N, C-alpha and C positions, 0 to 999 in steps of 0.2 A: 238704595237705592235711593235718590233722594226725596226727603218730604214736602214737593210740591202738593197739593190734593191734585189726584184725576178720578174724572169722572166719568166714565164710559155713560152712550145715550143710545140706547136699541130704537128703532121703531120697527113693531113687526104688523105687518101690510101687506096682502100678496098683493093689490092692484097695486098702491101706491113703489111698493120697489119690483113691479112690473111696468109700473109710465103708462099707467093707466090719466091715476091721479094725483094729485102735487102729496108730496107729504106736508102736512104741517105737525108734526105730534113735533122731533128732534127740534126746528125751530119755536115749538114753543116750548118746550123742558131749557132750551139755551136761554131765551130772552129772559123766560123766569129764573135761570138759576143768576144770568150778569145781572141780572136788577135787585137777587138776595142774599150773593155772600160777596163776603167784601175779603174778605182771604182771598189772595190767588190764586189760581185754579183753570188747568189744561181740561181739555176736552177727548176724549178717541166718538163718533161715531159711527152707527154699521145700521143702515137703512136693509130688511130684510123680512123673504115671505113667512108666512102662516107653515113655517113647518120644524116639528118638533129639537131635529135631530140639529135642525139650523139653526135656531135659538139656543141652544144649549151649548153647540161649540163655540157660538157667536158669545155666550157670559164668560165663559172656560179660557177664552181667548183674550177678552177684556180683564178677567183679572189674574189668570196666570200671566200670561205673557208681558200684558200693557200698565200690569201692579196696574189696577185703580181700586180704587181705597168705596167709591158708590158705584154701584154701574143702577141707570133709573129707565126700565120699558116702558112703551107705550104703546096698544094694541092685543087686541087676542086674548080676552081677559076673561068675556063670554062663555055662555052655551053652546054654541054653534059646533059644531064638531071641528071645525078648523081653528076655534080659540085653543090654543096651545103653551101657549106661552107659562102661565101655571103650572103647570105638570114639565114641559122643559126647564121651569124655575128648579123646580121641588130635586129634584132629576140630579143638580150641579151643587144642590145644597151642601154645608156640613149639615151644621142647625136651620129650624126651620123660628120666622121670630113673626109669630103671629096675631098681634097686639100694630102691627103695621096697617092686613087685611080687614081685619077688626075695627079699624078706624079709622081706614078710608070707607071703609062701606056706611059706619054714621053720618059722617059727613056727604054719601054719596043720596044717600036714604031723606038727606033733609030737604032734598028737591026732583027726586025720582023712587017711586015705588021701586020700579027695574034693578034698584042698587041691588038688594036679592042677589041678582044673578051672576055678579059680579065673581070672577074667583081669585079676585087679584093676591098675590103672596108676597109676604119681605124673608127674607132668607141672608145667613151667613154661609158665605165660600171662602176658604182660609182666613185672614184677614178682612174682609172686605164686608159690605152693603149689598145686598141685589133689593130694587122694592119694582114693585109690576105695577105702573099705572095705569090709571083708564087712557081711551085714544081719543076724548076728544080736548081738543085743550083750554077749555073753557073749565070740564071738570078735573084735568090734572096741577090747572091754576087750585080750584078748589080745597081739593085734598090737601096740596103743597103748606095753603098757607094757614084751611079756616076756615071755619066763616065768623064775622066781627058784625058787632050792633052798629044802626048809622052814625057814631062817634066811633067808630074803630078799637069798642074795646073786643078780644078774641070771646066769643062765645065756646064754637066747640074749637077744640087745638087742631090744628092741621101737623099730618105728622112727620113735616120738617124740624115741628119745634124738636126732636129727636133726633133728630139723626146727630147735627155733629156733634153731641155728648157720645152715639151709639161709634160715629165711627176714630172717638176719640180713643174713647174701651180698648176697642180693636188696635191701639194701636198706632192708628192715622195722623195724621196732619190735625189740629186746632182750626176750627172752624171759626167763622168769623159769619155774623149775617144783618143786614140791618133794622133793629126791630120794626123798623115802620110797617115791616113786610111781614118777616117770622120772627121773634125774638127767640133766641136760640136759649134752650132753657138744657144749663149745668146745676146739681149740684154747688150751693160757694165752699165747699173743698174743689171743686174738679175747676172752678173761674183759674182761670190766668190773672194779675195781676199783669193790669192797665204798663 
């Protein structure tokens, strides 16, 4: 496998996948990644309904067949009966990374008390990181970037600050980001010399 960063983007929505309304998740993710990641990358996108077996199959395909180093899902993480993205994600996981879900809920709780209803998870499958993000574009950006004060100082770290080092630990490509948006954090020993 060549070592170009590959990212899978999965929007989970019965209505958007059925053409009832336009999907906003994938365009929001794509735009955020393009302004944030300075390393060359490719994306593989999927728009699918809230069907647990289909979500699991899609995640396996993106990791096992397309070799995605990172897979980001959006939608289907609440308590409603059709919200099965976390269940489908855990079903294909080798290991759970609970800190990602915990941090996303911490960030969202700064905005809405219903953030505790979110069931987002982060997992590892093979050498890939899979993260369930919220469904709303504004919430996607908040959880990835974190919270900053009016001077741009980070008050609560977003989850993406940890993603490049996690991918590095999984033997994936070295990812660099625009520090104005989110600074990739690594121990000094893991930083590549310029």
